[in-house]
N, C-alpha and C positions, 0 to 999 in steps of 0.2 A: 503494500499499500505506499508506504514512503515513497518508492520509485515512480509511482502513478503521480502522487502529488507533486513530485520535483519536475515530472513531465509535463503534465496538463494544469497544475495548480489545485489548490486545496478546494476553493470554491466551486470550479467546474467538476472535480471529482463528487464533492457532496452533491451537487445538482444531478448528475447521472445517477448516483446511487438512490438518492431520493424519488427521481423519476423512474425508478425500476429499470433503468437501462443498463446497469451492472457494470458499468466500466469496462467493456469488452468481456464481460463473462468470467472476470477473475476473481471477483469478489462477491459471490452469492451469500456467503455466511455473514460478511459484513454487512451486506444491505439489508438482511434480514434483522440483524441485531440494530441497525439504524432506526428501523420504523418504529422500535420498542422505545427510542430515547428521546426525552425533551430537552435540549440543549439548554433551553430558555430557563426551565425549572431547575436544572443542574446547577447552572451558574448562579443563579439567584441563591440557592442552598448553599452554594461554596462561600458565598460572600457573606452570608449571615454567621458562616463559621471562620470569618476572616482569612479565606483561602482565596487566592486569585490564580487566573489562568494566563500565562504568557504564551506567545508563538512568536516565530520569527518575523523580523519586523516592527515588533512592539520596542519601546525604548528599553525596557528593562531585558530584554532578550541577550544573554549572553554571547558574543560573537565568537567565543573560543569554540563552541559546540558547533559550528558551521564547518571546521576543519573536519569533521566526521563524513561530511558529502564530499569533501574535496580530494580525499585520498582514495584512489580509485580500488586499491585493494580491499578496502573497508566495505564496499558496496555490496558484496556477500555476505557481509557478517553483521549488518547493522549501520544505518544513517543516523543522522542527528535526529532528534527527538521531533515529532509533529509539533510538540508543545510541552510546557511544563507547569504543573501544579505547584504554588509556593504557598507556604505558611510561614509568616514571621516578617518582622519589622526591616530586615536587610535587604536591599535590592542588589540583585544578581549582578548588573551591569556595572554596580560601584564595587564590586571585591577588588580588592588591592592584591595583586601577586598570588593568587589562591594557590595553595600547595594541598596535596592530597597525602595523608598520612593513612596508610592500611596495614592491614596483617592479620595474622590468626586470631579467632576465636577462642581457642584454647591457649591463650598467653601465659607466658610465663611471669612471674615477678619482675624478672630483669626487663623483659618486653615491654611490659606495661610501664615501667618506670621511664624506660628510653622514649616510649611513644608521648608520655606526659611531659617530658623535658621537651621534646622536640617541639610539640604542641604550644606549649608556654613560649618556648624561644622564638618560634616563628610568629607567633601572634603579638609579642613585644616589639617585634620589629615591624608591625603593622602590616603585615601579611595574613591572609584569611586561611584557616585550616578546614579542608572539606574531607569528609569520611562517610562511612556508612552506618554509623550509631550502632553498630553490632558489638556484643560482648568482646571483652578482650582488647586489641589495639586501637580499634574505632573508638570504643568509649573513653580509653585513655587518653587518646589525641584530642577528643572534644573537650574533655575535662581539664586538660592542661590548657587549652586555648582559652576556655571559660576562667580558669584561675589567674591567667594574665590580663583578664579583662578585654580580651580579644574577641575577634570575630571569627565564628564557625558556622558550617552549612553541612547538614546531614542530608544525604540523598538515599530514598528508601527505595525498597523493591515491593512496596505496597502502597495504599492511599495515604496521604498526609495526615488524613484525620485518624489513623490507625497508629498505636502503638506496636511496634515489632522491634526486638523482642517486647513483651507485656512489662516486663521488669523494667525497661527503660520510660515509661511512660513520663515519669516526673522529668527526666532529662530531656525528651523529646518536647516536653511542654516549655522547659527552660529554654531550650534552643529556638523554639518558635518565638520565645519571648525577647530573646537576645541577639539571634541570629537568623537562620532560616531553615526549614525542613521542605525537601524538593522531592518530586518525583514525576515522572511522565505518564503514571497511571493513575487513573481517576479515584476520586474519594471513594472509599468503601471497598477497593480491591485488595485482595489478600496476597500475601507473598507466595511465590512458586520458586523452584530452582531455576528455572529459565529466565524468570524475573530478576532473579539475584544477578545473573550473568549479564542480562540487558542492562540493569542498574550500573554495572561497572564501567561501562564505556562513558556513562554519564559522569560518573567522578573523575575520570580520566580525561573527557573532554573540557569539564569544567574548570580543570586544575592547569598550570604552567608546568608542573612537574610532579611526579609522584613518588613517594618515599616507601619502601616496604620494609618493616621494623621486623617481624618475625612471619615466616610463612613456610609451612611443610612441602614436600614434593607435590602434592595434590591440593594445596590451598586455593581457595577463591581468589586470594589476593594476587595471585600469578595472573589471573584472568585480567584484572586490572593493570598491572605490569604490562601485560601484551598490548593492551590498548594504547598505553603510554609510548611504548615504543613505535607503534604504527604509526601515531600521530606525530614521531620524531621531536618528542618532547623528554627532558631530561627524567631518567628513571634512576632512582638511587635506592641503595640496600644497606641496612643496618647490619653489620657483622654480629653474632652471636657466639656462644662457646662452639669451638669445633666438633663437640660431641652432641650436640644440641639437635634434637630431630625437627623441634618447630623452627630453626633457622636453616634447614638445609636447602629449602628452597631458595632463600635469599642468597646463600652461599654460592649456588650455581649461578645464579643471575651474575652475581660479582665475577666468579671464575671465568664465565663465557664472554665477560665484557660487555654484557647487555645493562649493567647497571653500575654505577659511580659508587664506591664505598664512602658513606657519610657516617658521622658519628656525633655530630652537634648540630644546632639549629644555623649556625655560621656557615658550615660546609653546605646547608642545603640551599640557604638565601644566596650564596655565592653562584649556585647553579642555575637558579630560577630567575635572578635578578638581572637588571639592565647591564652593560658592559660596563664595567668600573665600579660597580654597587656591590656591597656587602662583600668587599675584597677580605679574604683571610690569610694570615701569617702562617707560613708554616712553622709548626713547633720546634724550639730550639732549646738546647740544654743551657741551663743559667751558665754565665760565666764566673767562673772562681778565681781566687787570688793565685792560684797554681797556673791558670790559662795566661796569665799576664807575664811570666817569666820566659826568657829567652831559653833557647836550646842547651846552653852550657848551665845555665843556673838550674833547670830542670834535672840535668845529668847528675849534678852535684847532690841537690836535694834527694833524688831517689838513693844515693848511696850514703846518705845519713841514716845511722841506725835509729831505731824507734825509742830504745831504753837503754841500752849499754852505750856511754858516751864513747867516741871515736876521735882519734888524732886525725889532724889533716893530712897525714902521709897514707894511712888506712883507707880515709874517705877517698883519696885521689887514686890508690890502687883500683879500688871498686869501680871508680867512674873514668878509670882510663885517661886522668889528667895529673899534669905535675902540682906538687904539694903547694908552691908559691902561689899558682892560679887557684887553687882551691881555698886557699886561706883567704884570698881577696873575695872570691864569691861568697864565701861563708860568712865574712863581715857584711856583705851586702844583704845576703837573705836573713841574717840575724835583725838588720834595721828593718827589713819587711816582716819580721814577725814568724818567719818559717822554722828556724832553728833557736836552739839556745846554746850557749858557751858556759860548760862547767868547767871546775878546776880539772876534772880529768879527760876533757875532750868535749866533743859536739854531738848533739842528739837533736831529735825533732822535737819542736815546740807541741805542747800539748794540743792546740786547735788543730795544727797541721796533722799531728798523730791522728785525731779523730776522722779528718777528711781521708786520710790514707787508708 
């Protein structure tokens, strides 16, 4: 049906179906169901529930979803939604740098902690967090964004007036009040396995990039990852313990080069932000006092004993240097606080001994 809408337009297709012409005989079932629908009544009911219906061409329509129609390989798998039902104050076209954070429902404590930190960090930077409101990683990402007073959007595989899972009713109500709850399915629709898979393309399409926190080899989050790759948007993976089954799917994405390894919100923002934005410095070891010594000073310092004092001659033999030069270097090292001079010889200062 999406193909026919794209070919002849939504209004023309609607008129054909209502007139019984059946749009070239392809949509008999759709035409039959359409006869039982009263769009005006459904829209009025949605408005009373603070639910709105947006379609391509509306000001609120997120243009990023249109990429689902522009990528030719995707046409066999699913096009952009014909429209979206939205419940919530946030306007989808105003989302700033939306990032999807997805993963396993059977998440570990490690995974939910990372997802919450990522959600909070991304939200603090002003970016929106997109997820599916499921147990595990999705829930943690939403809650992290909310804790940071940020924007977060839940994309459902059922109507936006339904709570799925039921245990997340309060979370979804809170998201509708402070963010948005979105679905391409009409109010009242129940979730099914195929609808979850279709939902995943909307999550990927709404987002400028996707982070997979935990995903086993058969995780639904990998389906979202596939859509992200097909849209040529950044796909990122958070590593877990190498022995962890819930992270096995993520590790394969990273190993194959499909996903970029990320460990913190800054890594994510650097990949999805504009050129030159959110640049992260590579981690560096802190510079110590020893790092400021030249090679000769370091050779002498390495030759100085830890506890039993030694003479300059003994230190020189160990360092491979003459005694006179060693005396000069030892005096300099003493002024820097690296060595102590005792009546019986030289040894490392206590602070230097601790570093060593």
